[in-house]
Every structure is written in structure tokens, then in C-alpha cells.
LODRENNU-20139 format. One record per residue: residue in one letter; x, y, z of N, C-alpha, C in turn. Coordinates in pm, 1 decimal. Example, Ala and Ser with C-alpha at 12.3 -4.5 7.8 and 13.67 -1.06 7.14 Angstrom:
// LODRENNU-20139
ATOM  residu      n_px      n_py      n_pz     ca_px     ca_py     ca_pz      c_px      c_py      c_pz
ATOM       A    1319.0    -569.0     780.0    1230.0    -450.0     780.0    1320.0    -330.0     780.0
ATOM       S    1285.0    -225.0     708.0    1367.0    -106.0     714.0    1290.0       3.0     787.0
***
This chain:
// LODRENNU-20139
ATOM  residu      n_px      n_py      n_pz     ca_px     ca_py     ca_pz      c_px      c_py      c_pz
ATOM       M    -322.5    2358.4    8514.1    -232.1    2335.8    8403.3    -273.3    2226.2    8315.1
ATOM       K    -329.1    2119.1    8382.3    -377.8    2011.5    8302.4    -490.0    2059.3    8216.9
ATOM       K    -572.5    2147.9    8269.7    -686.6    2193.0    8190.6    -637.4    2278.9    8072.4
ATOM       I    -534.3    2353.2    8091.5    -478.3    2430.5    7984.9    -427.9    2344.7    7872.8
ATOM       F    -352.8    2236.9    7908.7    -302.0    2144.6    7806.0    -408.5    2073.1    7732.4
ATOM       T    -516.7    2041.0    7809.2    -629.6    1969.8    7757.1    -705.8    2062.1    7655.3
ATOM       V    -723.7    2186.8    7691.4    -789.8    2287.4    7601.0    -702.0    2311.8    7477.9
ATOM       L    -572.5    2326.4    7496.9    -479.5    2355.8    7387.7    -474.5    2229.5    7293.9
ATOM       G    -471.3    2110.3    7350.9    -462.8    1986.3    7275.4    -596.1    1971.3    7192.1
ATOM       T    -711.6    2004.4    7250.1    -839.8    1994.4    7181.0    -838.2    2102.9    7065.4
ATOM       C    -790.7    2216.3    7093.5    -788.7    2322.5    6984.7    -700.3    2281.2    6873.6
ATOM       F    -580.6    2217.8    6908.3    -494.3    2176.3    6810.4    -553.8    2067.0    6717.6
ATOM       L    -625.3    1969.5    6778.0    -688.2    1866.4    6701.3    -798.0    1923.2    6613.0
ATOM       I    -876.7    2014.0    6665.0    -986.1    2077.8    6583.3    -924.6    2156.2    6465.5
ATOM       A    -815.3    2229.1    6491.0    -752.3    2306.6    6390.2    -690.1    2215.1    6277.6
ATOM       S    -630.3    2102.7    6324.5    -571.0    2007.1    6230.9    -680.0    1945.6    6143.0
ATOM       A    -788.6    1905.1    6198.7    -897.6    1841.9    6129.6    -952.5    1940.7    6026.3
ATOM       N    -970.7    2066.1    6060.9   -1019.6    2163.1    5964.3    -923.8    2184.7    5850.6
ATOM       N    -794.6    2185.5    5876.3    -697.1    2205.2    5773.4    -696.1    2082.5    5676.7
ATOM       A    -719.5    1965.4    5723.5    -725.4    1844.3    5638.3    -836.8    1848.9    5538.4
ATOM       H    -945.3    1916.2    5579.5   -1059.0    1924.0    5483.4   -1057.3    2052.0    5393.8
ATOM       A    -972.5    2141.6    5426.8    -971.8    2265.0    5355.3    -847.3    2277.2    5264.2
ATOM       Q    -832.6    2177.9    5173.0    -712.0    2178.0    5085.1    -735.0    2273.5    4967.5
ATOM       T    -638.1    2338.7    4923.1    -646.4    2422.6    4807.9    -603.3    2342.4    4684.3
ATOM       Q    -671.9    2357.0    4569.4    -640.9    2278.7    4454.2    -670.2    2358.1    4324.9
ATOM       A    -591.9    2328.5    4223.2    -614.2    2392.7    4086.1    -589.5    2287.1    3982.8
ATOM       S    -654.1    2294.9    3866.5    -625.7    2203.3    3759.2    -641.5    2275.1    3626.6
ATOM       D    -589.8    2217.5    3518.8    -599.5    2270.3    3391.2    -593.2    2156.7    3289.7
ATOM       D    -646.0    2173.2    3173.4    -652.9    2068.7    3066.5    -551.4    2098.6    2959.9
ATOM       Q    -497.1    1992.6    2900.9    -415.6    2006.2    2780.0    -473.5    1926.3    2674.0
ATOM       I    -505.7    1980.9    2557.3    -561.0    1907.2    2444.1    -446.1    1868.5    2348.5
ATOM       S    -451.5    1741.9    2312.0    -351.1    1690.8    2220.0    -416.1    1646.9    2093.8
ATOM       N    -356.7    1679.9    1983.3    -414.7    1647.9    1853.6    -326.3    1545.5    1779.2
ATOM       M    -394.6    1466.4    1701.7    -320.9    1370.9    1606.5    -360.5    1415.4    1469.5
ATOM       N    -264.7    1437.8    1384.7    -290.8    1473.0    1242.1    -263.7    1347.8    1160.8
ATOM       L    -365.3    1275.7    1123.1    -346.8    1151.2    1043.8    -353.7    1183.7     900.2
ATOM       V    -245.9    1138.5     826.6    -236.2    1166.5     685.4    -239.1    1027.7     614.2
ATOM       D    -312.8    1019.8     506.9    -309.8     891.6     430.8    -172.0     872.4     367.7
ATOM       V    -116.3     755.5     391.5      21.9     728.0     338.8      14.1     594.9     260.1
ATOM       I      90.1     596.5     147.6     100.2     475.0      65.1     240.6     477.3      -2.3
ATOM       T     303.2     361.4       5.7     433.3     343.6     -65.5     424.5     211.4    -136.9
ATOM       I     508.7     201.9    -246.8     518.7      82.1    -326.7     667.4      65.7    -371.0
ATOM       S     709.5     -62.2    -372.1     831.7     -95.8    -436.8     811.3    -220.1    -520.6
ATOM       V     873.1    -221.1    -632.4     853.0    -332.7    -725.3     991.4    -388.9    -765.5
ATOM       A     996.1    -521.7    -772.4    1123.2    -588.7    -804.5    1088.6    -718.0    -880.0
ATOM       P    1184.6    -764.3    -964.8    1166.3    -897.3   -1027.0    1135.8   -1005.3    -921.2
ATOM       G    1044.1   -1092.1    -950.5    1004.9   -1194.2    -862.3    1091.3   -1322.5    -888.4
ATOM       A    1051.1   -1431.9    -829.1    1126.0   -1560.6    -845.8    1131.0   -1605.8    -988.3
ATOM       G    1024.1   -1575.3   -1066.3    1021.4   -1622.0   -1209.4    1096.8   -1530.8   -1302.6
ATOM       G    1136.6   -1407.9   -1258.7    1208.8   -1323.8   -1341.3    1114.9   -1249.4   -1438.6
ATOM       A    1155.8   -1124.1   -1477.4    1074.4   -1038.1   -1565.3    1127.8   -1037.2   -1701.3
ATOM       D    1216.2   -1121.5   -1742.6    1271.6   -1125.0   -1877.9    1239.4   -1254.6   -1942.4
ATOM       A    1253.8   -1261.3   -2072.7    1233.9   -1384.3   -2154.4    1330.4   -1389.4   -2271.3
ATOM       T    1385.7   -1508.6   -2298.2    1472.2   -1530.6   -2417.7    1403.7   -1627.8   -2506.6
ATOM       F    1385.4   -1587.5   -2633.8    1311.5   -1670.7   -2731.2    1418.8   -1735.8   -2818.9
ATOM       D    1434.3   -1870.1   -2805.9    1530.9   -1939.8   -2895.8    1469.8   -2060.6   -2962.6
ATOM       Q    1340.8   -2074.5   -2962.1    1270.0   -2177.2   -3028.8    1143.8   -2126.6   -3093.1
ATOM       V    1108.9   -2174.8   -3211.8     989.4   -2129.5   -3283.6     867.3   -2146.9   -3199.1
ATOM       S     860.0   -2255.3   -3123.8     737.8   -2282.8   -3037.6     722.9   -2177.1   -2930.4
ATOM       E     832.5   -2118.4   -2882.6     824.1   -2008.1   -2785.4     761.0   -1880.9   -2849.8
ATOM       Y     802.8   -1856.4   -2972.6     737.2   -1741.3   -3040.9     589.4   -1760.8   -3054.8
ATOM       V     551.8   -1880.5   -3091.0     408.0   -1907.9   -3116.7     326.4   -1916.5   -2991.9
ATOM       N     376.6   -1989.4   -2893.0     297.2   -2020.7   -2770.1     333.7   -1920.6   -2656.5
ATOM       G     443.6   -1849.9   -2667.6     486.7   -1752.6   -2568.3     563.7   -1824.2   -2459.2
ATOM       I     624.2   -1737.1   -2375.9     697.7   -1779.3   -2257.0     625.4   -1721.3   -2138.7
ATOM       E     588.0   -1808.7   -2047.9     522.5   -1771.4   -1924.1     622.5   -1762.7   -1808.5
ATOM       N     625.7   -1652.9   -1736.9     708.9   -1640.2   -1622.7     617.3   -1621.2   -1497.3
ATOM       L     598.0   -1735.0   -1426.2     518.6   -1723.7   -1306.1     596.9   -1646.6   -1198.3
ATOM       L     524.3   -1570.9   -1121.0     585.2   -1487.8   -1019.1     692.6   -1395.4   -1075.6
ATOM       A     664.7   -1335.6   -1186.5     761.0   -1257.0   -1259.1     796.7   -1125.0   -1181.0
ATOM       V     699.5   -1062.6   -1119.2     716.7    -941.1   -1054.6     653.6    -944.3    -914.4
ATOM       Q     723.3    -882.9    -817.6     683.1    -876.2    -682.9     660.4    -734.9    -641.8
ATOM       A     541.3    -691.5    -602.1     523.5    -558.3    -553.9     497.5    -564.0    -400.0
ATOM       T     549.4    -469.6    -332.9     531.0    -455.5    -181.0     474.0    -316.3    -158.1
ATOM       V     357.9    -324.4     -97.6     278.2    -201.0     -74.2     256.6    -183.4      78.1
ATOM       S     279.8     -65.7     124.7     238.3     -28.2     257.7     138.1      86.2     255.3
ATOM       S      21.6      71.0     315.9     -83.0     167.3     292.5    -169.6     174.0     420.4
ATOM       T    -213.4     299.4     453.1    -300.4     323.5     562.5    -451.2     309.1     527.5
ATOM       Q    -483.6     284.9     405.9    -609.0     263.0     350.3    -609.2     137.7     259.3
ATOM       N    -721.1      78.0     232.0    -728.0     -25.1     128.8    -685.2      31.0      -5.6
ATOM       F    -643.9     -45.7     -96.2    -584.9       2.0    -220.2    -606.7     -88.3    -331.3
ATOM       D    -590.3     -34.3    -456.7    -586.5    -109.4    -579.2    -443.7    -108.0    -633.9
ATOM       L    -406.5    -209.9    -711.4    -273.1    -211.8    -775.4    -296.7    -214.3    -929.2
ATOM       N    -242.8    -116.3    -999.7    -261.2    -104.8   -1142.7    -123.7    -112.2   -1213.3
ATOM       V    -125.9    -152.3   -1337.5      -0.2    -148.5   -1417.5     -24.4     -93.8   -1554.7
ATOM       Q      75.5     -22.0   -1608.5      68.3      26.7   -1745.0     213.2      42.4   -1793.4
ATOM       T     227.2      38.8   -1926.2     363.1      63.5   -1983.7     377.0     211.8   -2001.0
ATOM       T     510.0     252.2   -2009.3     540.4     398.1   -2026.1     539.7     428.1   -2177.8
ATOM       T     548.9     323.6   -2264.1     550.8     350.2   -2408.2     460.5     245.9   -2474.3
ATOM       A     412.0     276.7   -2594.7     322.2     185.8   -2666.1     400.3      71.0   -2731.0
ATOM       D     530.4      82.3   -2743.8     608.1     -17.8   -2809.5     735.7     -47.8   -2727.2
ATOM       F     790.4    -170.9   -2750.0     916.6    -199.9   -2692.9    1022.3    -109.2   -2762.8
ATOM       T    1134.6     -89.3   -2697.1    1243.4       0.1   -2750.5    1376.8     -80.9   -2755.2
ATOM       G    1466.1     -30.9   -2829.1    1598.2     -85.0   -2828.1    1645.6    -175.0   -2945.6
ATOM       G    1545.5    -217.1   -3019.1    1574.1    -302.0   -3135.4    1533.7    -230.6   -3264.8
ATOM       V    1544.6    -308.4   -3372.0    1508.0    -251.3   -3504.7    1364.3    -259.6   -3527.9
ATOM       S    1293.2    -371.4   -3484.3    1153.5    -389.2   -3514.4    1067.8    -310.7   -3412.2
ATOM       V     948.9    -273.9   -3458.1     848.5    -211.4   -3373.4     760.9    -326.9   -3314.2
ATOM       I     777.1    -348.6   -3185.9     704.0    -456.4   -3115.5     605.8    -386.7   -3019.0
ATOM       P     477.1    -411.6   -3028.3     375.4    -347.8   -2947.7     388.1    -392.3   -2802.2
ATOM       S     351.5    -307.6   -2709.3     358.4    -339.9   -2564.5     265.1    -456.5   -2530.7
ATOM       T     160.4    -475.4   -2609.9      65.4    -584.0   -2581.4     122.5    -722.4   -2594.3
ATOM       V     246.9    -733.1   -2645.8     311.0    -863.5   -2649.3     346.3    -914.8   -2510.3
ATOM       L     361.6    -819.1   -2423.6     381.6    -848.2   -2278.0     243.5    -848.2   -2210.3
ATOM       M     211.3    -964.5   -2150.5      76.0    -972.3   -2082.2     107.7    -997.1   -1932.3
ATOM       A       8.6    -956.3   -1847.5      24.0    -972.9   -1706.0    -110.0   -1016.1   -1642.7
ATOM       K    -100.1   -1072.9   -1522.4    -222.2   -1108.6   -1448.4    -173.5   -1125.6   -1301.5
ATOM       P    -272.0   -1125.4   -1207.8    -232.4   -1151.7   -1064.0    -178.4   -1293.0   -1057.4
ATOM       A     -77.6   -1316.1    -981.3     -20.6   -1451.8    -972.0    -121.5   -1556.1    -936.7
ATOM       G    -119.2   -1660.4   -1020.7    -207.4   -1773.5   -1001.9    -359.9   -1752.9   -1018.4
ATOM       A    -398.4   -1641.6   -1073.6    -539.6   -1611.2   -1089.6    -570.6   -1535.8   -1216.9
ATOM       G    -688.7   -1555.7   -1271.5    -732.9   -1471.2   -1380.9    -673.1   -1512.9   -1510.3
ATOM       S    -697.5   -1423.6   -1610.1    -647.5   -1437.8   -1748.2    -551.3   -1328.6   -1781.7
ATOM       Y    -452.1   -1359.1   -1866.0    -355.4   -1262.2   -1908.9    -423.7   -1153.4   -1989.1
ATOM       V    -370.2   -1028.9   -1971.7    -416.6    -915.6   -2053.0    -291.5    -846.5   -2096.4
ATOM       G    -292.6    -806.9   -2226.6    -179.6    -734.5   -2285.6    -163.4    -597.4   -2220.4
ATOM       L     -40.5    -562.1   -2192.9     -13.5    -431.1   -2129.9      -9.7    -324.1   -2237.6
ATOM       S     -48.2    -200.2   -2196.7     -49.6     -90.6   -2283.2     -27.1      39.8   -2198.8
ATOM       T     -30.2     155.2   -2265.1     -16.5     274.3   -2188.9    -145.3     313.8   -2112.2
ATOM       T    -245.5     230.9   -2124.4    -372.7     244.5   -2042.7    -359.4     162.4   -1917.7
ATOM       S    -395.8     225.9   -1808.6    -382.2     156.0   -1677.5    -467.6      29.2   -1673.2
ATOM       L    -415.7     -81.9   -1626.0    -488.0    -206.3   -1610.4    -492.8    -243.6   -1459.8
ATOM       N    -606.4    -266.6   -1407.6    -621.5    -305.4   -1271.3    -588.9    -450.6   -1248.7
ATOM       L    -498.4    -481.0   -1167.3    -461.7    -622.7   -1135.1    -519.9    -664.9   -1002.0
ATOM       Y    -519.2    -583.4    -904.6    -567.0    -618.2    -775.2    -664.8    -507.5    -724.8
ATOM       T    -774.2    -541.9    -671.4    -879.7    -444.9    -628.0    -903.5    -463.4    -480.4
ATOM       N    -913.3    -345.3    -414.8    -955.2    -338.5    -272.7    -870.7    -431.8    -187.8
ATOM       Q    -744.2    -421.1    -202.0    -650.5    -497.0    -111.0    -648.4    -436.7      27.0
ATOM       S    -640.5    -515.0     129.2    -643.0    -464.1     264.4    -525.2    -387.2     300.4
ATOM       Y    -541.1    -276.3     373.1    -436.5    -190.7     412.1    -344.4    -269.2     503.5
ATOM       G    -215.2    -226.0     514.0    -126.8    -292.2     603.7      23.5    -249.4     563.2
ATOM       D     116.2    -303.4     636.4     254.9    -277.9     617.4     321.7    -387.3     541.5
ATOM       N     386.0    -359.3     432.1     455.6    -461.5     351.1     363.1    -568.6     296.4
ATOM       V     249.2    -526.6     231.6     157.5    -620.8     169.8     218.8    -666.5      39.2
ATOM       S     236.0    -797.5      27.5     311.8    -857.5     -87.2     214.1    -900.9    -195.2
ATOM       L     232.3    -855.9    -317.4     147.3    -899.0    -429.5     237.3    -939.6    -544.6
ATOM       A     205.7   -1053.4    -607.9     286.9   -1100.2    -714.2     214.1   -1099.7    -847.3
ATOM       M     281.5   -1088.3    -956.8     221.8   -1089.3   -1087.5     295.0   -1194.7   -1175.4
ATOM       D     216.6   -1258.7   -1258.6     267.5   -1357.0   -1360.9     275.4   -1275.1   -1495.3
ATOM       Y     380.1   -1304.3   -1572.1     397.0   -1245.3   -1703.2     387.8   -1353.5   -1814.5
ATOM       K     343.6   -1311.0   -1930.1     355.6   -1400.0   -2044.2     388.2   -1312.3   -2165.6
ATOM       F     499.7   -1350.1   -2234.5     547.3   -1282.7   -2352.8     503.3   -1362.9   -2472.0
ATOM       V     430.4   -1301.4   -2566.8     383.8   -1378.3   -2685.1     408.0   -1288.8   -2809.9
ATOM       P     527.8   -1293.3   -2869.9     550.4   -1210.5   -2986.8     490.9   -1268.3   -3109.6
ATOM       G     462.5   -1398.5   -3117.7     413.2   -1459.1   -3238.3     522.1   -1460.9   -3346.4
ATOM       L     487.3   -1516.3   -3458.0     578.6   -1522.5   -3577.7     542.6   -1400.3   -3658.5
ATOM       S     617.9   -1293.5   -3629.8     587.7   -1160.9   -3692.5     707.7   -1104.1   -3763.6
ATOM       G     810.1   -1183.4   -3781.9     932.4   -1136.8   -3853.6    1010.5   -1029.0   -3777.4
ATOM       Y    1001.2   -1032.7   -3650.9    1080.6    -928.2   -3566.6    1224.6    -961.4   -3583.5
ATOM       V    1311.0    -857.2   -3596.3    1455.8    -872.3   -3614.5    1509.5    -904.2   -3472.7
ATOM       A    1602.6   -1002.5   -3469.4    1666.1   -1038.2   -3339.1    1732.8    -920.4   -3272.7
ATOM       G    1725.3    -920.1   -3144.6    1789.6    -811.1   -3066.8    1726.3    -807.3   -2927.1
ATOM       T    1777.8    -720.4   -2846.5    1725.6    -707.8   -2706.6    1626.8    -589.3   -2709.8
ATOM       Y    1503.3    -609.3   -2674.0    1394.3    -511.4   -2672.2    1352.4    -492.1   -2529.7
ATOM       S    1326.6    -369.8   -2487.9    1286.3    -347.9   -2351.9    1161.8    -265.2   -2344.6
ATOM       I    1093.4    -270.1   -2231.6     973.0    -188.6   -2206.4     968.7    -170.6   -2055.5
ATOM       T     913.9     -58.6   -2012.8     902.9     -25.5   -1868.1     757.3     -38.6   -1833.1
ATOM       A     735.4    -119.8   -1728.5     596.1    -132.3   -1671.6     589.9     -50.2   -1543.5
ATOM       T     499.4      39.3   -1532.5     481.1     119.4   -1415.1     367.2      65.6   -1330.3
ATOM       Y     400.9      29.3   -1204.6     293.2     -24.6   -1108.3     258.6      87.2   -1020.9
ATOM       T     122.9     108.7   -1007.4      74.5     221.3    -921.8     -22.1     157.2    -818.3
ATOM       A       0.3     199.9    -691.9     -88.8     156.8    -584.6    -179.5     278.3    -554.6
ATOM       V    -311.2     263.3    -555.3    -400.1     369.1    -538.3    -492.5     342.1    -418.6
ATOM       Q    -492.0     439.2    -324.6    -580.0     412.8    -205.0    -729.6     428.5    -238.5
ATOM       Q    -803.5     352.0    -166.5    -955.4     355.1    -176.7   -1006.5     414.1     -42.2
ATOM       W   -1085.5     520.1     -54.6   -1149.8     577.3      64.4   -1288.6     545.2      68.7
ATOM       E   -1336.2     529.4     194.7   -1476.6     516.4     217.6   -1535.0     649.8     261.1
ATOM       L   -1634.8     693.0     201.8   -1700.3     821.4     227.7   -1805.2     796.1     335.8
ATOM       L   -1785.0     853.1     448.3   -1885.4     835.1     555.5   -1966.0     961.1     568.5
ATOM       I   -2099.9     944.5     574.2   -2193.3    1058.6     578.6   -2261.1    1050.1     710.9
ATOM       F   -2250.3    1155.4     789.6   -2317.7    1160.0     922.6   -2431.3    1254.6     913.6
ATOM       E   -2545.4    1212.3     969.8   -2660.8    1298.4     970.9   -2683.0    1354.2    1110.0
ATOM       K   -2704.3    1479.9    1125.0   -2729.4    1539.6    1256.7   -2871.9    1512.5    1291.4
ATOM       V   -2893.5    1455.2    1406.5   -3026.9    1416.1    1459.0   -3055.8    1505.0    1572.8
ATOM       G   -3165.2    1580.0    1567.5   -3210.7    1658.1    1674.9   -3271.3    1574.3    1787.7
ATOM       L   -3234.1    1605.7    1910.6   -3290.7    1523.8    2021.7   -3395.2    1605.7    2099.2
***
């Protein structure tokens, strides 16, 4: 009887050992895709210096009124970008006189020289780094000069445009 239990026990151990090595298995792969789309947004608001000017002295007409930090643009972009500005009309509107858009000049805050705005796009910032809520400020200068303009409130719209810059990568297939 002891021999039977010994033989049965040995058979059980051998069978268990074989089952431990003979596992059944299956696998499969799942491919996941990311669809990356270039995204850019811009919002523009008057800055700390304000985007308006009131002329009540002759020296202001002659020398102009400078508004530092007149406009604040906030850009979010997945690529580097440029910031451009242009007016929607060639002249200010709302008053009796025809005042050209170039009376309003702009430049990047604290840098460069003022350039009169027009309906032609003017680049203010070039190749700005991509990011979320990138803040860019512009200085304004209004210089109407002594031109006999009739008193009144004149308005003009400046359109700010953020344009993404792409790098073109060229890959060459190399035979091995």
C-alpha cells in the first residue's frame, strides 16, 4: 500500500510539474493613433496704457501722444508664430475730416521704431515661441499733426493676426 501511495504521489508530482510548464497563452495588439492638429488662438484687449488718445493741446497735435502698453495680445499656439497688425480701413471714421490710418503708429512694446498702420499687414513680432497664453504688448503713438482736422471722435479698427510658422523637414531614404 505504501508503494501504491508512493507511486501515485510521484505520478501526481510529475503531472503537476508538466502542467506548470505547459501553460496556454494568447495575445493581441491594439494600435492607438494621435491626430495632432495645428492650433492657434488670439485675443486682444486694451493694455495698461489704453488704446485711445485725447488731443487738447497744440503740442500734442504736433508731437503726438504716445501710449505705452496700449494693446495686449494673448496668443496660444502649438507652433512658433508671427504677430501682424493692419487696419480694416484706410481712414479713421466717425468724424467730418478724412484722417488717414497712418496717423496711428504701432511698435512692439519697448522696442523698435513706430510705423504708421495701414490696410497692409505690418509684422510686429517674428518667430515667437509656441506656448499657452503668450503675452505680447504693443505701444501706440497718435500723430495727427496740424492738419485742420475738424474736432470730433474718430475711430479705426486694428486687426491683429497671429500666423503660425512651420518648419519643413525633409527626410532622405538611405539604403542599407
